[in-house]
C-alpha positions in Angstrom: 39.7 20.3 15.4 39.4 16.7 16.5 37.6 15.8 19.7 38.2 12.7 21.7 35.3 10.5 22.7 36.8 10.3 26.2 36.4 14.1 26.5 33.4 15.2 24.5 29.7 14.2 24.8 28.5 12.1 21.9 25.6 9.9 20.6 26.2 6.3 20.0 24.0 4.7 17.3 22.3 1.5 18.6 19.7 1.1 15.9 19.6 3.0 12.6 17.9 3.0 9.2 20.5 3.1 6.5 23.9 1.4 6.7 25.1 3.6 3.9 24.2 6.9 5.4 24.2 6.4 9.2 27.2 7.1 11.4 28.2 5.0 14.4 29.0 8.1 16.5 27.8 11.7 16.5 30.1 14.0 18.4 28.3 16.9 20.2 31.1 19.4 20.1 29.2 22.5 19.0 27.1 25.0 20.9 24.0 24.0 18.9 23.3 20.9 16.8 20.4 20.4 14.5 19.1 16.9 13.9 16.9 16.1 10.9 16.7 14.7 7.4 19.0 16.1 4.8 17.3 17.6 1.8 18.3 20.2 -0.9 16.9 22.9 1.4 17.7 21.4 4.8 21.3 20.8 6.0 21.2 19.6 9.6 24.4 19.0 11.4 23.3 15.5 12.4 21.7 13.9 9.3 19.3 11.0 9.7 17.8 9.3 6.7 14.5 7.6 7.8 11.3 8.8 6.1 9.6 9.8 9.3 12.4 12.1 10.3 11.5 15.7 9.7 13.9 18.1 7.9 14.3 19.6 11.4 13.5 17.0 14.0 15.1 18.4 17.1 18.0 20.5 18.3 20.6 19.8 21.0 21.8 23.0 22.6 24.7 23.5 25.1 23.4 25.3 28.2 25.7 26.9 30.8 24.4 26.9 34.3 25.1 30.0 36.6 27.7 28.0 38.5 29.9 27.9 35.4 32.8 25.5 34.8 32.8 22.2 33.1 30.4 20.7 35.7 27.8 23.4 35.0 27.5 22.6 31.3 24.4 20.7 30.3 23.1 19.5 26.9 19.4 20.3 26.4 17.3 18.4 23.8 14.6 20.6 22.2 12.1 18.7 20.1 10.3 20.3 17.2 6.5 20.3 17.1 5.2 17.2 15.3 8.4 15.3 15.7 8.4 11.9 17.4 11.0 12.1 20.1 11.3 9.9 23.2 13.9 9.8 26.0 14.2 6.5 27.7 11.1 5.3 25.8 8.9 8.2 27.2 7.5 10.7 24.8 8.8 14.2 25.6 6.2 16.2 23.6 7.5 19.7 23.1 9.2 20.0 26.4 13.0 20.5 26.5 14.9 17.7 28.3 18.3 17.9 30.0 20.2 14.9 28.8 21.9 12.6 31.3 24.7 10.2 30.8 23.2 6.9 29.7 19.9 8.3 28.3 18.4 6.4 25.3 17.0 8.7 22.6 14.3 7.4 20.2 13.9 9.5 17.1 11.0 8.4 14.9 10.3 4.7 14.6 13.8 3.6 13.6 16.6 5.5 15.4 17.8 4.5 18.8 20.9 6.4 20.2 22.7 6.2 23.5 23.9 9.6 25.0 27.3 9.4 26.7 28.9 12.3 28.5 32.4 11.5 29.8 32.2 14.6 32.0 29.3 13.2 34.0 30.4 9.6 34.7 32.7 7.1 33.2 30.7 3.8 33.5 27.1 3.6 32.4 24.6 3.8 35.2 22.8 0.6 36.2 19.5 2.0 35.0 20.9 2.7 31.6 22.2 -0.9 31.3 18.8 -2.2 32.3 17.1 0.0 29.6 19.6 -1.3 27.0 18.7 -4.9 27.8 15.0 -4.1 27.4 15.4 -2.0 24.2 13.2 -3.3 21.4 14.3 -4.0 17.9 12.2 -2.5 15.2 11.2 -3.7 11.7 13.2 -1.7 9.1 10.3 -1.6 6.8 7.4 -0.5 9.0 9.0 0.4 12.3 7.0 -2.1 14.4 8.6 -3.8 17.3 10.2 -7.2 16.6 10.3 -9.8 19.3 13.5 -11.6 20.0 13.7 -15.4 20.1 12.6 -16.9 23.3 11.0 -13.7 24.5 7.2 -14.0 24.9 6.5 -10.4 25.6 8.2 -7.0 25.9 7.9 -4.6 28.8 4.9 -2.3 28.3 7.2 0.7 28.7 9.2 -0.1 25.6 6.6 -1.5 23.2 5.8 1.1 20.5 3.0 -0.6 18.7 1.2 1.3 16.0 -2.3 2.4 17.0 -4.9 0.5 15.0 -7.9 2.7 15.8 -10.3 4.5 13.5 -12.5 6.9 15.4 -15.5 8.6 13.8 -19.0 9.9 14.6 -22.2 8.2 13.5 -23.2 11.1 11.2 -20.2 10.6 8.9 -20.5 6.8 8.7 -21.9 6.8 5.2 -19.3 9.2 3.9 -16.6 7.2 5.5 -17.8 3.9 4.0 -18.0 5.5 0.6 -14.4 6.7 0.8 -13.0 3.4 2.0 -14.8 1.6 -0.8 -13.2 3.8 -3.4 -9.8 4.2 -1.7 -7.8 1.4 -3.3 -7.4 0.7 -7.0 -7.2 -3.1 -7.6 -4.5 -2.6 -10.3 -2.4 -0.3 -8.2 0.5 -0.9 -5.8 -1.4 -0.6 -2.6 -2.1 -3.4 -0.1 -5.1 -5.1 -1.5 -6.7 -6.0 1.8 -6.7 -2.4 3.0 -10.5 -2.0 2.7 -11.0 -5.1 4.8 -8.7 -3.7 7.5 -10.4 -0.3 7.5 -13.9 -1.7 7.5 -13.1 -4.0 10.4 -11.7 -1.0 12.3 -15.0 0.7 11.6 -17.0 -2.3 13.0 -14.7 -2.4 16.0 -15.2 1.3 16.8 -19.0 1.2 16.2 -19.4 -1.9 18.4 -17.3 -0.6 21.3 -18.1 3.2 21.3 -21.6 3.7 20.0 -24.9 2.8 21.5 -25.3 -0.9 22.1 -26.5 -2.7 19.1 -26.1 0.1 16.6 -23.2 -1.6 14.9 -25.7 -3.9 13.3 -26.7 -1.1 10.9 -23.0 -0.8 9.9 -22.7 -4.5 9.2 -25.7 -4.4 6.8 -24.4 -1.2 5.1 -21.0 -2.8 4.6 -22.3 -6.1 3.2 -24.8 -4.2 0.9 -22.1 -1.9 -0.5 -19.7 -4.8 -1.2 -22.5 -6.8 -2.8 -23.6 -3.9 -4.9 -20.1 -3.2 -6.0 -19.5 -6.8 -7.1 -22.9 -6.9 -8.9 -22.0 -3.7 -10.8 -18.6 -4.9 -11.9 -20.0 -8.3 -13.1 -22.7 -6.5 -15.0 -20.1 -4.3 -16.7 -18.1 -7.4 -17.6 -21.1 -9.2 -19.0 -22.0 -6.2 -21.2 -18.5 -6.0 -22.5 -18.5 -9.8 -23.3 -21.8 -9.5 -25.1 -20.2 -7.2 -27.6 -17.8 -10.0 -28.8 -18.6 -11.4 -32.2 -19.2 -15.1 -32.7 -17.4 -17.4 -33.1 -15.0 -16.3 -30.4 -11.3 -16.8 -31.1 -8.1 -16.3 -29.1 -7.4 -13.1 -31.1 -10.8 -11.6 -30.1 -10.7 -12.9 -26.5 -7.2 -12.7 -25.2 -6.4 -13.2 -21.5 -4.8 -9.7 -21.3 -8.2 -8.1 -22.0 -9.9 -10.2 -19.3 -7.5 -9.5 -16.4 -8.4 -5.8 -15.7 -12.1 -6.7 -15.5 -11.5 -9.7 -13.2 -9.3 -7.6 -10.9 -12.3 -5.8 -9.4 -14.3 -8.9 -8.8 -11.4 -10.9 -7.3 -10.4 -7.8 -5.3 -13.7 -7.6 -3.4 -13.9 -11.4 -3.2 -10.6 -11.4 -1.3 -11.8 -8.6 1.0 -15.1 -10.2 1.6 -13.5 -13.4 2.8 -11.5 -11.5 5.4 -14.6 -9.5 6.4 -16.7 -12.6 6.7 -14.2 -14.3 9.1 -13.9 -11.1 11.2 -17.6 -10.8 11.6 -17.9 -14.5 12.5 -15.2 -14.2 15.1 -15.8 -10.8 16.6 -19.6 -10.2 16.5 -20.3 -12.8 19.2 -17.8 -11.0 21.5 -19.3 -7.6 20.8 -22.8 -9.0 21.4 -21.7 -10.6 24.7 -20.3 -7.2 25.8 -23.6 -5.6 24.7 -25.6 -8.0 26.7 -23.6 -7.2 29.9 -24.1 -3.4 29.4 -27.9 -3.6 29.0 -30.0 -3.7 32.1 -33.7 -3.8 30.9 -34.5 -7.4 30.1 -37.2 -6.8 27.5 -35.2 -4.3 25.4 -32.1 -6.3 25.9 -33.6 -9.4 24.4 -35.1 -7.5 21.5 -31.9 -5.6 20.7 -29.8 -8.8 21.1 -32.1 -10.6 18.6 -32.0 -7.7 16.1 -28.2 -7.6 16.2 -27.9 -11.3 15.9 -30.2 -11.3 12.9 -28.3 -8.4 11.3 -25.0 -10.1 11.7 -26.3 -13.3 10.2 -27.7 -11.3 7.2 -24.4 -9.6 6.7 -22.5 -12.9 6.8 -25.0 -14.5 4.4 -24.6 -11.5 2.0 -20.8 -11.7 2.2 -20.8 -15.4 1.6 -23.1 -14.9 -1.4 -20.6 -12.4 -2.7 -17.7 -14.9 -2.4 -19.6 -17.7 -4.1 -21.0 -15.5 -6.8 -17.6 -13.9 -7.5 -16.0 -17.3 -7.6 -18.6 -18.5 -10.1 -18.3 -15.5 -12.3 -14.5 -15.6 -12.4 -14.3 -19.3 -13.3 -16.9 -18.8 -15.9 -15.0 -16.2 -17.8 -11.7 -18.0 -17.3 -13.2 -21.3 -18.5 -14.5 -19.4 -21.5 -11.0 -18.2 -22.3 -9.7 -21.8 -21.9 -12.4 -23.1 -24.1 -10.9 -21.0 -27.0 -7.3 -22.2 -26.7 -7.5 -25.8 -25.2 -8.6 -27.7 -28.4 -5.5 -26.7 -30.2 -3.5 -29.0 -27.9 -5.1 -32.0 -29.6 -4.5 -30.7 -33.1 -0.8 -30.1 -33.1 0.6 -29.4 -36.6 3.4 -31.7 -37.7 7.0 -30.5 -37.8 6.1 -27.3 -35.9 8.8 -24.8 -35.4 9.0 -23.9 -31.7 9.9 -20.4 -30.7 13.0 -20.1 -28.6 14.3 -17.1 -26.7 18.1 -16.7 -26.6 18.1 -15.9 -22.9 16.2 -19.0 -21.8 18.0 -22.1 -20.9 15.1 -24.5 -21.6 13.0 -24.9 -24.7 10.2 -22.4 -25.2 6.7 -23.6 -25.2 4.9 -24.0 -28.5 2.3 -21.4 -29.3 -0.7 -23.7 -28.6 0.6 -24.7 -25.2 1.8 -21.2 -24.4 -1.7 -19.8 -24.7 -3.1 -22.4 -22.2 -0.2 -21.8 -19.8 -0.7 -18.0 -20.0 -4.3 -18.4 -18.8 -3.2 -20.4 -15.7 -0.2 -18.2 -15.0 -2.2 -15.0 -15.3 -4.8 -16.4 -13.0 -2.3 -17.5 -10.4 -0.5 -14.2 -10.6 -3.8 -12.3 -10.2 -4.8 -14.3 -7.2 -1.4 -13.7 -5.6 -1.4 -10.0 -6.3 -4.9 -9.5 -4.9 -3.9 -11.5 -1.8 -6.6 -14.0 -2.2 -6.8 -16.5 0.7 -4.5 -19.4 -0.3 -7.1 -22.1 0.1 -9.6 -20.2 -2.1 -7.0 -19.6 -4.7 -6.1 -23.3 -4.8 -9.8 -24.2 -5.2 -10.2 -21.8 -8.1 -7.1 -23.2 -9.9 -8.3 -26.7 -9.2 -11.6 -25.9 -10.9 -9.8 -24.7 -14.0 -7.8 -27.9 -14.1 -11.0 -29.9 -13.7 -12.7 -28.0 -16.6 -9.6 -28.3 -18.9 -9.2 -32.0 -18.3 -12.9 -32.8 -18.7 -13.2 -30.7 -21.9 -10.2 -32.3 -23.6 -11.1 -35.8 -22.6 -14.7 -35.4 -23.8 -13.5 -34.0 -27.2 -11.3 -37.1 -27.7 -14.0 -39.5 -26.8 -16.7 -37.6 -28.8 -14.9 -36.7 -32.0 -12.8 -39.8 -32.3 -11.1 -40.5 -35.7 -11.8 -36.9 -36.9 -9.0 -35.8 -34.5 -5.4 -36.0 -35.8 -4.2 -37.4 -32.4 -5.8 -40.8 -33.3 -2.9 -41.2 -35.7 0.2 -42.4 -34.0 2.7 -39.6 -34.8 0.1 -36.9 -33.8 -0.8 -38.9 -30.7 2.8 -38.9 -29.6 3.0 -35.2 -30.1 -0.3 -34.5 -28.2 1.0 -36.7 -25.3 4.3 -34.8 -25.3 2.3 -31.5 -25.1 0.4 -32.7 -22.1 3.6 -33.7 -20.3 5.0 -30.3 -21.0 2.0 -28.7 -19.4 2.2 -31.0 -16.4 5.8 -30.1 -16.0 5.0 -26.4 -16.0 2.3 -27.1 -13.4 4.7 -28.8 -11.1 7.2 -26.0 -11.5 4.5 -23.5 -10.5 3.6 -25.5 -7.4 0.3 -26.8 -9.0 1.4 -30.3 -9.8 -1.0 -32.2 -7.5 -4.3 -30.7 -8.8 -3.1 -30.8 -12.4 -2.1 -34.5 -12.2 -5.4 -35.4 -10.4 -7.7 -33.7 -13.0 -5.7 -34.7 -16.1 -5.3 -38.3 -15.0 -7.9 -39.7 -17.4 -6.7 -37.5 -20.3 -3.1 -38.6 -19.7 -4.1 -42.3 -19.9 -6.1 -41.6 -23.1 -3.2 -39.9 -24.8 -0.7 -42.5 -23.6 -2.9 -45.1 -25.2 -3.0 -43.2 -28.5 0.8 -42.7 -28.3 1.4 -46.4 -28.0 2.6 -48.1 -31.3 -0.2 -50.1 -32.9 2.1 -53.2 -33.1 2.3 -53.1 -29.3 -1.4 -52.4 -28.7 -2.7 -55.4 -30.9 -0.7 -57.7 -28.6 -2.6 -56.5 -25.5 -5.8 -58.2 -24.2 -8.7 -56.4 -22.6 -7.5 -57.3 -19.1 -4.0 -56.0 -19.9 -5.4 -52.7 -21.3 -7.6 -52.3 -18.2 -4.5 -52.8 -16.0 -2.3 -50.5 -18.1 -4.9 -47.6 -18.3 -6.7 -47.9 -15.0 -8.1 -44.3 -14.9 -10.5 -45.1 -17.8 -13.8 -46.8 -17.0 -14.9 -49.8 -19.1 -17.2 -47.7 -21.3 -14.5 -45.1 -22.0 -11.9 -47.7 -22.8 -14.2 -49.6 -25.1 -15.2 -46.4 -26.9 -11.5 -45.4 -27.4 -10.5 -48.8 -28.7 -13.5 -48.9 -31.2 -12.5 -45.4 -32.6 -8.9 -46.4 -32.7 -9.8 -49.4 -34.9 -11.8 -47.1 -37.2 -8.9 -44.6 -37.5 -6.4 -47.4 -38.2 -8.6 -49.2 -40.7 -8.0 -52.5 -38.9 -10.6 -55.1 -38.5 -12.3 -56.1 -35.2 -9.9 -57.2 -32.6 -11.3 -60.1 -30.6 -8.7 -59.6 -27.9 -10.1 -56.2 -27.2 -13.6 -57.4 -26.5 -14.7 -56.7 -22.9 -14.6 -59.6 -20.5 -17.6 -61.0 -18.9 -17.1 -59.0 -15.8 -16.9 -55.6 -17.6 -19.3 -56.4 -20.4 -22.4 -54.7 -19.0 -20.5 -51.5 -18.0 -18.5 -51.3 -21.3 -21.7 -50.7 -23.3 -23.2 -48.1 -21.0 -23.1 -45.0 -23.3 -24.0 -42.6 -20.6 -20.8 -43.4 -18.8 -18.5 -42.4 -21.7 -18.4 -38.6 -21.3 -17.3 -37.0 -18.1 -19.9 -34.8 -16.4 -19.3 -31.1 -15.6 -21.7 -31.4 -12.7 -19.1 -32.8 -10.2 -16.5 -30.0 -9.9 -14.2 -29.8 -6.9 -16.2 -28.3 -4.0 -15.9 -24.6 -2.9 -15.1 -24.7 0.8 -14.7 -21.4 2.7 -11.5 -21.4 4.8 -11.4 -21.5 8.6 -7.9 -20.3 9.2 -4.9 -18.5 7.6 -6.6 -15.1 7.5 -4.6 -11.9 7.2 -6.7 -9.2 8.8 -5.7 -9.0 12.4 -6.4 -5.8 14.3 -4.1 -7.0 17.1 -1.0 -7.6 15.0 2.3 -6.3 16.2 3.6 -5.6 12.7 1.2 -4.1 10.3 1.9 -3.6 6.6 3.3 -0.1 6.0 0.8 0.6 3.1 -2.2 -0.2 5.3 -1.0 2.0 8.1 -0.5 4.9 5.6 -4.0 4.5 4.4 -5.3 4.4 7.9 -3.5 7.7 8.5 -5.1 9.1 5.4 -8.6 8.1 6.5 -8.0 9.7 9.9 -7.0 12.9 8.1 -10.0 12.5 5.8 -12.3 12.3 8.9 -10.5 15.3 10.4 -11.3 17.2 7.3 -15.0 16.2 7.5 -15.2 17.5 11.0 -13.7 20.8 9.8 -16.3 21.1 7.1 -19.1 20.3 9.5 -17.8 22.9 12.0 -16.0 25.7 10.1 -15.0 27.4 13.4 -12.8 24.4 14.3 -11.8 23.3 10.8 -8.4 22.7 9.5 -7.9 26.1 8.0 -5.5 28.3 9.9 -6.0 32.1 10.2 -4.4 33.9 7.3 -1.1 35.5 8.2 -0.5 33.3 11.2 0.8 30.1 9.6 -0.5 30.0 6.1 1.0 33.1 4.4 4.5 33.7 5.7 7.7 32.0 6.7 9.2 32.7 10.1 12.8 33.9 10.6 14.9 31.4 12.5 15.5 32.6 16.0 19.1 32.8 17.0 20.2 33.6 13.4 21.2 37.2 12.5 20.1 36.8 8.9 16.9 36.0 7.2 17.6 33.8 4.2 16.3 34.8 0.8 14.0 32.4 -1.1 15.6 30.9 -4.2 13.4 30.8 -7.3 13.4 28.2 -10.1 11.6 29.3 -13.3 11.5 26.6 -16.0 9.8 28.7 -18.6 10.3 32.5 -18.6 7.1 32.9 -20.5 5.0 30.8 -18.1 6.5 31.3 -14.7 6.7 28.0 -13.0 6.5 29.5 -9.6 3.6 31.8 -8.9 3.7 33.7 -5.7 1.6 36.4 -4.2 2.7 38.8 -1.5 1.1 38.7 1.9 0.6 41.3 4.6 2.3 41.2 7.9 0.3 40.6 11.0 1.3 41.3 14.6 1.5 37.9 16.4 3.7 38.7 19.3 2.7 36.8 22.3 0.1 34.7 20.4 1.8 32.0 18.4 -0.5 29.3 17.1 0.3 25.7 17.7 -1.2 22.6 16.1 -3.4 20.6 18.5 -4.1 17.0 18.3 -5.8 15.5 15.3 -9.4 16.7 14.8 -9.2 19.3 17.5 -9.4 23.0 17.1 -6.0 24.8 17.2 -5.7 26.5 20.6 -4.3 29.9 21.3 -1.6 30.0 23.9 -0.4 32.9 26.0 3.0 34.6 26.0 4.6 31.9 28.0 5.1 30.0 24.8 7.6 32.7 23.7 7.3 35.4 21.1 7.2 34.6 17.4 9.5 37.0 15.6 8.8 37.7 12.0 10.6 39.7 9.3 8.9 41.4 6.3 11.7 40.3 4.0 10.5 36.7 4.0 6.7 37.3 3.7 6.1 34.7 0.9 3.1 32.6 -0.2 4.1 29.0 0.4 3.3 26.3 -2.3 0.2 25.3 -0.3 -1.6 28.7 -0.7 -4.2 29.0 -3.4 -2.8 30.8 -6.4 -4.2 33.2 -8.9 -5.0 36.2 -6.6 -3.6 39.4 -7.9 -1.5 41.7 -5.6 -2.8 45.1 -4.9 -6.3 44.1 -4.0 -8.0 44.9 -0.8 -6.8 41.7 0.9 -3.3 41.8 -0.8 -1.6 45.1 0.1 1.8 45.8 -1.6 4.6 44.0 0.2 7.4 45.6 2.0 10.9 44.2 2.3 13.5 43.0 -0.1 12.3 39.5 -0.7 8.7 40.4 -1.4 9.8 42.9 -4.0 12.3 40.5 -5.5 9.6 38.0 -6.0 7.3 40.4 -7.9 10.3 41.5 -10.0 11.1 37.9 -10.7 7.5 37.3 -11.9 7.6 40.3 -14.2 11.0 39.8 -15.7 11.8 36.0 -15.4 15.2 34.7 -14.5 16.9 37.2 -16.7 15.6 40.2 -14.7 17.5 42.9 -13.0 20.4 42.1 -10.6 18.2 43.0 -7.6 16.2 39.7 -8.0 17.1 37.2 -5.2 18.1 34.0 -7.0 19.1 30.7 -5.4 21.9 31.1 -2.9 21.4 34.9 -2.4 20.6 36.2 1.1 19.1 39.4 2.3 19.8 41.1 5.6 16.9 40.8 8.1 15.3 44.1 9.2 15.5 43.1 12.8 17.7 40.5 14.5 16.0 37.8 16.6 17.2 37.5 20.1 19.8 34.8 20.6 18.1 33.5 23.7 14.7 32.7 22.0 13.8 29.1 22.2 10.5 28.7 20.4 10.8 25.3 18.7 8.4 26.2 15.9 10.7 29.0 14.7 14.0 27.0 14.7 13.6 25.8 11.1 15.2 27.4 8.1 12.5 28.1 5.5 12.9 27.9 1.7 10.8 28.3 -1.5 12.4 26.0 -4.0 11.0 24.2 -7.2 12.9 21.5 -9.0 12.3 18.7 -11.5 12.5 15.0 -10.7 12.5 12.0 -13.0 11.6 8.7 -11.5 11.3 5.2 -13.0 8.8 2.8 -11.5 10.3 -0.1 -9.6 8.7 -3.5 -8.7 6.6 -1.8 -6.0 5.8 1.3 -7.9 7.3 4.8 -7.2 7.2 4.3 -3.4 5.7 7.6 -2.4 2.4 8.0 -0.5 0.4 11.0 -1.6 -2.3 12.9 0.2 -4.7 15.8 -0.5 -3.7 18.9 1.5 -7.3 19.5 2.3 -7.3 16.3 4.4 -4.4 17.4 6.6 -3.9 20.0 9.2 -2.7 22.3 6.4 -6.3 22.6 5.1 -5.2 23.8 1.6 -5.6 22.0 -1.7 -2.7 20.3 -3.4 -1.0 16.9 -3.8 1.6 16.4 -1.1 4.1 13.6 -0.3 3.2 12.1 3.0 5.3 8.9 3.0 8.4 7.6 1.3 9.0 3.8 1.3 12.7 2.9 2.1 14.6 1.7 -1.0 11.9 2.9 -3.4 12.7 5.0 -6.5 11.3 8.1 -4.8 13.3 7.6 -1.6 16.5 6.6 -3.5 16.5 9.8 -5.6 17.4 11.7 -2.4 15.8 15.0 -3.3 12.2 14.3 -2.3 11.1 14.9 1.3 7.9 14.4 3.3 5.7 17.4 2.8 6.9 18.3 -0.7 4.1 19.3 -3.2 3.7 17.8 -6.7 3.0 20.7 -9.1 3.1 18.9 -12.4 3.1 15.3 -13.7 4.7 14.7 -17.1 4.1 18.4 -18.0 0.4 18.4 -16.9 -0.3 21.0 -14.3 -2.1 19.8 -11.1 -3.4 23.3 -10.2 -7.1 23.1 -9.7 -7.1 19.3 -10.4 -9.0 17.0 -8.0 -7.1 14.6 -5.9 -8.5 11.5 -7.6 -7.7 13.0 -11.1 -4.1 13.8 -9.9 -3.5 10.3 -8.6 -5.0 8.9 -11.8 -2.4 10.9 -13.9 0.4 9.4 -11.8 -0.9 5.8 -12.0 -1.2 5.9 -15.8 1.8 8.1 -16.4 4.0 5.3 -17.7 7.2 3.6 -16.5 9.3 6.8 -16.5 7.7 9.9 -15.1 8.7 13.5 -14.7 7.5 15.6 -11.7 7.7 19.3 -11.0 8.1 19.5 -7.2 7.9 22.4 -4.8 10.0 22.1 -1.6 7.8 22.9 1.4 8.8 24.8 4.4 9.1 23.1 7.8 5.7 24.1 9.0 4.0 22.8 5.9 5.9 19.5 6.1 5.0 19.1 9.7 1.3 19.5 9.0 1.4 17.1 6.0 3.2 14.5 8.2 1.1 15.3 11.3 0.4 12.4 13.6 -1.9 12.4 16.6 0.2 12.3 19.7 -0.3 9.3 22.0 -3.0 9.7 24.5 
């Protein structure tokens, strides 16, 4: 049956997430609509595709008032616990809201919909038009608010800026620092400045919430940990290099072997630069606030002095890290260049250059390709590790300086023993240098390359000049033609050229009276390595900004993880308020959707009848009527509410162990009584007999009749979701940004159970594009390796080193599990 938009209430999409999947209009013609993300186990009537939309995000129910009639019909929005739902840019929490014509619905960070009800009013109310004018546009990647052109600020009521806060207690400071220091793998896909962001948030919280002056201890701890980490990595690299046999060749010292070791050093160098600038800028402000808070003059001066000294020591240590890391990196890169650079001067004649059929231009010869590979790998590494652009330019400039100086000194020192002193080889060496400079220009490095290769370029141009042309030039002409060479270098080069050409002394090449003293100064012939380009720390262009309106999605995901990590620490410190929920309340059964006459069976997927891919254990039913448990805010103890929250109706036919429950416990023990109900028995039969068991086993798609029907009037949001137990195989191929799924240990979430869970899915990534993965799903196997009992770090390591194409065995989580994995602290 078709419904006219002029007669039926509907939602009009103002801002969406996916042009491919979103609809422009959602007609609200049913008695009850479910809104959520479509998954293999969740089929909402209004499907939204953003990664922060839960499988069941909210419901829209038609409510008939006692007056009756068309005018007495209202639509009520009922949000699900943990879902981000706002009406007219005000969070509604878990409270039902009666929708009015012209209301703006914000679902998650991306979706903005306009509610229109032709039965209430034809034109939009004036307040709705005003709200539409002030509605913010959000970044499609991270959900942050984007400012329109010409608009200096947005109304406070509509700005939905991500909260950049990291709250912790002093007693967990050391554990927190250790976790941040080991959080990011330099060779992975994560944002490389995440440690700097998180450490700066730690400094901010310590300086603004702890006792005045105590943040000085944190500054010293951070600088010491960073310094010790860099020291350790350089020590490991030195030990590895000491094992190389002399003489070192390109085959024994390739750039590909050096890159993984340099990653760690450059990674912490990049983060140290950001930390150093943050401390320089923010510590004076923190100290100024500290000075205003203290009243006692004597203690104030002493504390102020200690804090100032500590901040200066921390900055000195971080500056030392930057300079030392710079020195170590250029040392090993120069060592690599030292192996491959001399070959540019000894080009074999009639060399066959390798060409690739797909390339339009000529391929580089092997000698030049090796040199270019060092510079290209260094440039890529600096960019990947998000090194400050000024520092990255200085490092590349130093490598150009070293290369130009090394080659020039070899030409001036070895003289006729080099083949480039013979005209054909000189032409070839000059052509190789021009190829290298062309590559540098194409890579945006033309200016430093031309500057530091200027003398070498003049030298090779001289050697590439035909002898018949050279003998006609006087000393003054040669000085004007090759101005980059000083008199001593030009005289040395001409003398060696005469020896290589077996020509007699050229009187025209004798230095003039003005240049004669300088031309015979032997100490001026070779270039010195003691005058490299200076290392200057930058003063602007930093990326760590705790007040930024749009934060990188990867950084925010790790911030959420650290918050969950701290929440888990608080639970370990105080078991009574820890993350573990009481057994039988939320951890061991699925609730029956209220308002549905049937309880759905739980489909099983067994890959191997001999192994049993899905292990389940029955649970006993507990009476919970009048005492449902709800998840409190992050880090707080779950609170018990009274009967006003509504009764939680359960059915014994769906008492299953979800994927998050520890496995391996045998049924029949003192804590695992025999299950009652059809579904529990079916699971045990399925475990005994495999997929080829008796017909009584509940397979995918089968349903069982619930023992008791839930009242149709019940409105507990936590029991509105359909629950499933479903295992499936997914094959993913890494994209340019990896797999695109953020994983978290279940112990560090409100779930409080071990396991590797999907917490985020990046839009457009392979994981999101597959369409079957959802937030809250659990990874059971990686490439056939079980993750049961495996630590979080080991599991992540298996994924990172699993190859380009990977195979995952995934367990679809129920709505409650997904909500806990994707739990976010509600705004205060």
